[in-house]
N, C-alpha and C positions, 0 to 999 in steps of 0.2 A: 504493500499500500505505499502511496506518496507521501510524503513528510515534508513537514515545514520544521525547520529545526530554527530558533530564534538565539540572536547571542549578543554580547555585550553589553548588559545590564550590569549596575552594581551601583557603588554608595556614589556620593554625591555631594560637593558643598553647593549652595545657593548659587543662581547665576552661572553654574559649570557647565559643562557639555558632555554630551553623553549621542555614542554610536552604534545603534542595535543594525542585526544582520541579520535574516533571515533565509534562507538558505533552504533550498528545493533539492531533494536527495532525488541526483537521475532520473530526471524531467525538464525541463526548457518554460519558465516560464514568459517567455515570449509574448505567446499569445494571452496569458491571461492577467486581470488588473488583478493586480498586489494592494493590500491596505496593512494598517494596523488599528486597533483597539486595546486598550489598558481599560484596567479593573481595580479601582482606586478600594480599600478596606472600607467595610460599609456602604458601595456603592454601585451600583448597576456597570456592567461595558461599557463603555460609551466608545465609538467610534470616534478614530481621529483624523486617519490622511489614504487616500487613495491614489494608484497613478494606475492609469488602462497601461495597454499597450502601445497606443504612441505616447506612450509619458504625457501625458493630460496628467493633472493632476486635480485634488479637492482636499480643502481641509474643515477641519472641524474648528469656532472661530476662538474657542481655549487655548489655540494652538497657534493658530495661524499668526505667520511672522515668526515665531520663534523654530515653529519643527518644521523640518523637509525632509520628503521623500525623494528615492529616485531609484534607480534601478541601471545596475548594471548587467546584463543576456547573456553577456560574453562568459558570467564568473558563476551566470544560475543566481542572482543574488539583491535583495531588497534592502534598500538600507532607509532607517529614520534619522535623521540628522535631528538631535535634539539641544537648541542651545538654551540662555537664559534661563533654566531651569529654576523651578518652584519646588516648594516644601508638598501643596498639593501635588505637583506631577508625582509624587509617590503612585506605585502601581503596581502592576503584573501586567507587562506592555506583550500582548499577542498578535502575531501575523497571522494576515489571513490570504488565502488566493481561491477565487473564484471559478466554475465550471474545470476544475482541473479534475482528470478520468470522471468527467460525468459526474458529480457533487457539485453542489450549489456553491456551499461555501467549506473548505480545507484550513483549519487554523492548526497553529505550531501550539508547544508545549507552554508557553510562555518564560518573560526574561524580567525579575523581577530589577527596576530599579527604585532607588532610594535616594531621594532628598534632603538634606540634612545638617545642619551646621556641627 
């Protein structure tokens, strides 16, 4: 079964930056819309960003101007560059891909991001 694996999470100070990666297992992502959600403690999962096969992007208002989604199809990887991080950005971040192997949405396992001084 196709898997998406996130990496790059960790502990950062407020105002810092992280870049998350989402890599696919032996399948090209070129034809798929990819994106990111997050889930903070006590809150529902929140959509953050998406990128289409032609690299059109959309962002949630909460992260627009601070986060950037990108894709490197040669590396079969999607990225989320997170700048000017705030404590309220603390969450588990999940990568997703649409219509991979006929599934409406495939989710990664998540990577923890903690923003704290």
